[in-house]
N, C-alpha and C positions, 0 to 999 in steps of 0.2 A: 099455511101450517108452519109452526115454529119447530125447528129442529132442536135436539137436545144440546147441540153445540152452541146454538144461539142463546138458549136459556142459561147454560153455564157461563157464557161470556157476559151476559147481562148481570148475573149474580156476582161474578167476580169483579166486574167493573163497579158495581154498587158497593161491594165490600171494601175495595181498595180505593174508591173514589170519595167524594164529598160526604155521602150519607154514612159511610163506615168510619172514616177518620174524624170528621166533625161530630158525628154521633157519639163516639167514645169520649171525645173531649167535653161535649156538653153533659154527658152522663156523669163525668167525673166532677162536675161542679156542684152536684147535689147528692144528698144521701137518700132522697125520696125516690123510689123506683118509678112511681107513677109520673112524677115531674120529668125525670130523666127520659123515660120512654116517650112522653109527649113532645118534649123539646127535640129529641132526635128524629121523631117521626115527622115533625114539621120540616126539618131539614131534608128528610127523604122526599117529601112532597115538592118542595121548592127547587131542589137541585136539578131534576129533569127539565123544569121550566127554564132555568137560567142557563144550564150547560148542555142540555140534552139535544135539543133540536136546532137545526140550522135555520135561522130566521130568513136568510136570503133565498133559500130554495124551498122553504115551507115543508121541511121534513116532519112528518107526523110522529108524535110520541105515543106509543101504544099504551093501553091501560095496563098491560103486563109490566111494562117498565116502571110505571108509577107504583104498582103494587109491590114489585120487587124492591124498589128504593124505599118504600114505606116500611116494609117488613125488616129489611136490613138496617135501616136507620133506627127503628125501635129496638131491635136486638142489640145493636151497637151501644145505644144509650143505656140499656140494662146492664151490659157488660161493663161499661164505664162506671155505672153506679156501684156494681159489685166490687170493682177494683177500689173505689173510694172507700166503701164500707169495710172491706177486708184490710186495706192498708191502714185505716185509722185504728184498728184494734191491735195491730202488731206493736 
């Protein structure tokens, strides 16, 4: 059973980690929200594979971690796209 503290830690780590920061950066490269969301979601899927598990001890990455990273990445990409679109009109 996952506690609420573990869930909040997973969400915070994804938002402040690679899916959040790189997702905003990739979202700011385009004005198309669909492309921004897809690019950032791909980062959200790849980042737990690269940085999440310890390969020497075979720590399993749960589907919840993949889901949280995917959602945070897509939302960060959309935020980056909104920043790009609003900043371009000022």
